[in-house]
C-alpha positions as CSV (number, residue, x, y, z in Angstrom):
1,M,93.3,93.9,127.0
2,Q,91.8,90.5,126.1
3,K,93.8,88.4,123.6
4,S,92.6,85.8,121.1
5,Q,94.4,82.8,119.6
6,L,95.3,83.4,116.0
7,G,93.9,80.4,114.1
8,S,95.8,77.2,114.8
9,S,98.9,79.1,115.9
10,N,100.3,79.5,119.4
11,L,100.1,83.3,118.9
12,F,97.7,85.1,121.2
13,V,97.0,88.6,119.8
14,S,95.4,91.5,121.5
15,K,91.9,92.2,120.3
16,L,93.2,95.5,119.0
17,G,96.3,95.6,116.9
18,L,98.0,98.7,115.9
19,G,98.1,99.4,112.2
20,C,101.5,101.1,111.8
21,M,101.1,102.6,108.4
22,S,99.8,105.8,109.8
23,L,102.7,106.3,112.2
24,G,104.9,108.2,109.7
25,T,108.7,108.3,110.0
26,N,109.2,110.8,112.8
27,E,110.2,109.1,116.0
28,K,109.0,112.0,118.1
29,N,105.5,111.5,116.8
30,A,105.5,107.7,116.5
31,F,107.2,106.5,119.7
32,P,104.6,108.0,122.1
33,I,101.9,106.2,120.2
34,L,103.8,103.0,120.4
35,E,104.3,103.5,124.1
36,A,100.6,104.2,124.6
37,A,99.8,101.0,122.7
38,L,102.0,98.9,125.1
39,E,100.4,100.7,128.1
40,E,96.9,99.7,126.7
41,G,98.0,96.1,126.5
42,I,98.4,95.9,122.7
43,N,100.9,93.3,121.7
44,Y,100.1,93.0,118.0
45,F,101.8,95.4,115.5
46,D,101.1,95.3,111.8
47,T,103.4,96.7,109.2
48,A,104.5,96.0,105.6
49,D,107.7,96.3,103.6
50,L,105.7,98.7,101.4
51,Y,105.0,101.3,104.1
52,D,107.2,104.3,103.6
53,Q,109.4,102.2,101.4
54,G,110.6,100.1,104.4
55,K,111.1,103.0,106.8
56,N,108.0,101.8,108.8
57,E,109.7,98.5,109.5
58,Q,112.9,100.3,110.5
59,L,110.9,102.5,112.9
60,L,109.4,99.4,114.6
61,G,112.8,97.8,114.7
62,R,114.3,100.8,116.6
63,F,111.4,101.0,119.0
64,F,111.2,97.3,119.9
65,K,114.9,96.5,120.0
66,N,114.8,95.9,123.8
67,N,111.3,94.5,123.9
68,R,111.1,92.0,121.1
69,E,110.0,88.9,123.0
70,N,106.8,90.6,124.4
71,I,105.3,91.6,121.1
72,I,103.9,90.1,117.9
73,I,105.2,91.6,114.7
74,A,103.2,91.1,111.5
75,T,104.6,92.3,108.2
76,K,103.7,91.8,104.5
77,V,105.4,91.0,101.2
78,G,104.6,91.0,97.5
79,N,104.6,94.7,96.5
80,K,107.9,95.5,94.9
81,W,109.1,99.1,94.7
82,E,110.4,100.1,91.3
83,E,113.7,101.9,91.6
84,G,113.5,105.4,90.3
85,K,109.7,105.2,89.9
86,N,106.8,106.4,92.1
87,G,104.9,103.1,92.2
88,W,105.4,99.4,92.7
89,S,104.8,96.1,90.9
90,W,103.4,92.8,92.2
91,D,105.7,89.8,92.7
92,A,104.5,86.7,94.5
93,S,107.4,84.5,93.3
94,K,109.2,82.2,95.6
95,A,112.6,83.9,94.8
96,Y,111.3,87.3,95.6
97,I,109.6,86.3,98.9
98,K,112.7,84.5,100.1
99,E,114.9,87.3,99.2
100,Q,112.7,90.1,100.5
101,V,112.2,88.5,104.0
102,K,115.9,89.0,104.6
103,T,115.5,92.7,104.0
104,S,112.5,92.9,106.3
105,L,114.3,91.0,109.1
106,K,117.2,93.5,108.8
107,R,115.0,96.5,108.9
108,L,113.0,95.1,111.9
109,G,116.2,94.2,113.7
110,T,115.0,90.7,114.5
111,D,115.8,87.1,113.4
112,Y,112.2,86.0,113.1
113,I,108.8,87.3,112.0
114,D,105.8,86.2,114.0
115,L,103.3,86.5,111.1
116,Y,104.4,87.0,107.5
117,Q,101.6,87.9,105.1
118,L,101.2,87.9,101.4
119,H,100.2,91.5,100.7
120,G,97.4,90.7,98.2
121,G,97.4,87.9,95.8
122,T,95.7,87.0,92.4
123,M,94.7,83.8,90.7
124,K,97.4,84.5,88.2
125,D,100.1,84.1,90.9
126,P,102.2,80.9,91.0
127,I,100.2,79.9,94.1
128,E,102.0,76.6,94.8
129,E,105.3,78.3,94.5
130,T,104.2,81.1,96.8
131,I,103.0,78.7,99.4
132,E,106.3,76.7,99.1
133,A,108.2,79.9,99.9
134,F,106.3,80.5,103.1
135,E,106.5,76.9,104.2
136,E,110.3,76.8,103.6
137,L,110.6,80.0,105.7
138,K,108.6,78.4,108.5
139,D,110.9,75.3,108.3
140,E,113.9,77.5,108.5
141,G,112.5,79.3,111.6
142,V,112.7,82.7,109.8
143,I,108.9,83.1,110.2
144,L,106.7,81.4,112.8
145,Y,103.4,81.5,110.8
146,Y,102.0,83.0,107.6
147,G,98.7,84.4,106.3
148,I,97.3,86.5,103.5
149,S,95.9,90.0,103.3
150,S,93.1,89.7,100.7
151,I,89.4,90.5,99.9
152,R,89.3,88.2,96.9
153,P,87.1,85.2,97.6
154,N,88.7,83.1,94.8
155,V,92.2,83.7,96.2
156,I,91.1,83.1,99.8
157,R,89.5,79.8,98.9
158,E,92.7,78.6,97.2
159,Y,94.8,79.3,100.2
160,V,92.3,77.7,102.5
161,K,92.5,74.5,100.4
162,R,96.2,74.4,99.7
163,S,98.1,76.1,102.5
164,S,98.5,76.3,106.3
165,I,97.7,80.0,106.7
166,V,96.6,80.9,110.2
167,S,94.9,84.2,109.3
168,V,93.4,86.4,106.6
169,M,93.4,90.2,106.9
170,M,90.5,91.8,105.2
171,Q,88.4,95.0,105.2
172,S,85.2,94.6,107.1
173,S,82.7,96.9,108.9
174,I,79.1,97.7,109.4
175,L,79.3,99.5,106.0
176,D,81.2,96.7,104.3
177,R,79.5,93.4,105.2
178,R,80.7,91.6,102.1
179,P,82.8,89.0,104.0
180,E,79.9,87.8,106.2
181,E,78.0,85.4,103.9
182,E,80.8,83.3,102.5
183,V,84.3,84.2,103.6
184,L,83.8,84.5,107.4
185,P,82.0,81.1,107.7
186,L,84.6,79.4,105.5
187,L,87.5,80.6,107.6
188,A,85.7,79.8,110.9
189,E,85.1,76.2,109.7
190,N,88.8,75.9,108.9
191,N,90.1,77.4,112.1
192,I,91.6,80.3,110.3
193,S,91.3,83.7,112.0
194,V,90.2,86.9,110.5
195,V,92.0,90.2,111.2
196,T,89.8,93.0,110.2
197,R,90.9,96.4,108.9
198,G,88.9,99.5,108.3
199,P,86.4,98.9,111.2
200,V,85.4,102.6,111.3
201,A,85.2,102.9,107.5
202,K,87.5,105.9,107.0
203,G,86.0,107.7,110.0
204,L,82.4,107.3,108.8
205,L,81.6,105.1,111.8
206,S,82.7,107.6,114.3
207,P,81.1,110.6,116.2
208,K,82.7,112.9,113.6
209,Y,81.0,111.1,110.6
210,R,79.3,114.3,109.4
211,D,82.7,115.8,108.4
212,K,83.3,112.7,106.3
213,L,80.0,112.5,104.4
214,T,80.1,113.3,100.7
215,E,77.5,113.0,97.8
216,K,79.6,110.1,96.5
217,G,78.7,107.9,99.4
218,Y,80.6,104.7,100.3
219,L,80.8,101.4,98.5
220,N,77.2,100.4,97.7
221,Y,75.7,103.3,99.7
222,S,74.6,106.5,98.0
223,G,75.3,109.8,99.9
224,E,71.7,109.9,101.1
225,E,71.6,106.3,102.1
226,L,74.8,106.7,104.0
227,K,73.6,109.7,105.9
228,E,70.4,108.0,106.8
229,V,72.0,104.8,108.1
230,L,74.6,106.7,110.2
231,Q,71.9,108.9,111.7
232,T,69.8,105.9,112.5
233,L,72.8,104.1,114.2
234,E,73.8,107.2,116.1
235,Q,70.3,107.6,117.4
236,K,70.1,104.0,118.4
237,F,73.2,104.1,120.5
238,L,72.7,107.6,121.9
239,D,73.7,107.6,125.6
240,K,74.7,104.0,125.4
241,R,77.9,103.8,123.4
242,T,79.7,105.8,120.7
243,L,79.4,104.9,117.0
244,T,83.0,103.8,117.1
245,E,82.3,101.4,120.0
246,A,79.4,100.0,118.1
247,A,81.5,99.6,114.9
248,V,84.4,97.9,116.7
249,Q,82.2,95.6,118.7
250,Y,80.3,94.6,115.6
251,N,83.5,93.3,114.0
252,L,84.4,91.5,117.3
253,A,81.0,89.8,117.4
254,Q,81.9,87.8,114.3
255,P,83.1,84.3,115.4
256,A,86.0,84.2,113.0
257,V,87.5,87.6,114.0
258,A,90.5,87.4,116.3
259,S,91.6,91.0,116.2
260,I,91.0,94.4,114.7
261,I,93.7,96.4,113.1
262,A,93.3,100.2,113.5
263,G,95.8,102.9,112.8
264,A,96.3,105.9,115.1
265,S,98.0,109.2,114.3
266,S,97.9,110.4,117.9
267,V,98.0,109.0,121.4
268,E,94.4,110.2,121.9
269,Q,93.2,108.3,118.9
270,L,95.0,105.2,120.1
271,R,93.4,105.3,123.5
272,A,90.0,105.9,122.0
273,N,90.4,102.8,119.8
274,A,91.5,100.8,122.9
275,N,88.4,102.1,124.9
276,A,86.2,101.0,122.0
277,V,87.6,97.5,122.0
278,N,87.4,97.3,125.8
279,S,83.7,98.4,125.8
280,A,80.8,96.1,126.4
281,P,80.0,93.5,123.6
282,L,76.9,94.2,121.6
283,T,73.7,92.5,122.9
284,A,71.9,90.2,120.5
285,E,69.2,92.9,120.1
286,E,71.9,95.5,119.1
287,L,73.5,93.1,116.7
288,A,70.2,92.4,115.0
289,F,69.4,96.1,114.8
290,I,72.7,96.9,113.1
291,Q,72.1,94.0,110.6
292,K,68.6,95.2,109.9
293,V,69.5,98.9,109.1
294,S,72.7,98.2,107.2
295,K,73.2,96.5,103.9
296,A,74.2,92.9,103.6
297,S,76.2,92.4,100.4
298,V,78.5,90.0,98.6
299,Y,81.7,90.3,96.6
300,E,80.8,90.8,93.0
301,A,84.3,90.5,91.6
302,H,86.9,87.7,91.9
303,R,84.5,84.9,92.0
């Protein structure tokens, strides 16, 4: 599988990364998926301290204990589980980040994290302090690089101006083109890579989209609009490529995008995702067609 340089870092990530949140906690189910990922040439594994209250990091730590040097581990920080409660609170303080990284390292069974990401972020955060925490962890060799996971344009702009992030993880797909007009060009200009999540829009951009359709629609698509655009896309790519392949290749056609993070709950799904990433890039005509029939939109909040 092809790899891309992640921003200004010396990390070269596979164009498909495995989103590990959907692996669950059962090794018998998860390990075969992780094995298949390695067989497909995937070297980029994305987790977070939040997933299964840390058990996801522990799972990866057990699986990669003898293969650490060949993979890139990305995890996230900022969501703080409340003891005895069902939810979590937000904490982007320097003290919390520097303390929490120790816990993630222990769970992952490693002495460094390749990419440490802020799992969100708001304009109310002590941003300078947050950046200071990540920079100190870099200086200490505890993390190699850092990034943010955010769809907030105002927060992204602040980190572009004030930090040395190498990546931004954000939702992006044919059905969610909000990043295209302002965020993707800004990041490309500053040599900051985008890692996209949600490329198949909760299964809507897959051959099984009819099972996912509801009257509610999706984002700024009504139920009828959604059905119409998906049928149009399916007809366009009939006998050429699957809807999933078109969706994945649409994301990869964006200059700022280095990798796509997709989850997999089975080996078959993992291999299908890999096949989609390895399929032929979209032609200029196909790209223009997708942009014509889908909605271009912008972020309305967090200006």
